N, C-alpha and C positions, 0 to 999 in steps of 0.2 A: 770137595777137591779144590774148587775155586777159592774158597776162603783160606785153605792151607797155602796155596800159591801166593795169595796176596799177603798173608801174614809173614811168610818166609821172605818175600821180597822186602817188606818193611823192616824186618829184623836185619837183613843183610845191608840195607842202605841206611841204617840208623845213624851211623857216624859220617855219612857222606852228604846228607841232605839237611839244610838248615832253614828255619822259618825266620824271615826278616820282615821289615815293615812294608815291603813291596810285593812279597810273594815267597815262593819256595825256591831256594838257590843252592848251588853247590859250594858257596862260600859263606862264611859266617857273617862277614860285614858286607854292606853294599859297596860296590865298586863305582860309586858315582864321582864324576869330575864336574865341578862347578867353576864357571869362569865367565868373565865379561869380555866381549869382543871389542874391536876398535871403536865401534859406534856406541858402546855402553850398554849393549843389550845382554841380559843375563841368559846363560845357557846352562843346562844341567844334563849331562850325558851319563847314563847308567848302563852297567853291564846287563846282559839279558838274563832273566830268571828262567828256571825250568817251568814254573807255572806262576803267572801273575794273578793276584787277587782280583784285579779288574776283569780279566778274562773269565775267571770262574764266576764272578758275579753276573756278567753278561750272559753266560750260558744258563745260569739258574733262572734269570729273568725270562729268557726265551722259553725255557721249559715250563715255567709257571704260566706264562701267557698262552702257550699252546694247550696246556691242560685246562685252563679256564675257558678257552674257545671251544674245546671239545665238550666240556660239560654244558656250556650254553647251547651248543647244537643238539645235544641229547635232550635237554629240557624242552627245547622248542619242538 
């Protein structure tokens, strides 16, 4: 039942979700604005993504670290 719901949601959102270089977004292209301020400092402001790859990577690292700690506790 759970897999049917997940697959149906993916099929429904197939045309609304795009994978770009920063993550998963609702827009095909990144909406980044790059500019230099009056002092010559470079700024890059991007629109928010639905899911950022950095956020996913951080979550996976935490999960792996937690599982390694649990295994080490069991071994000891």
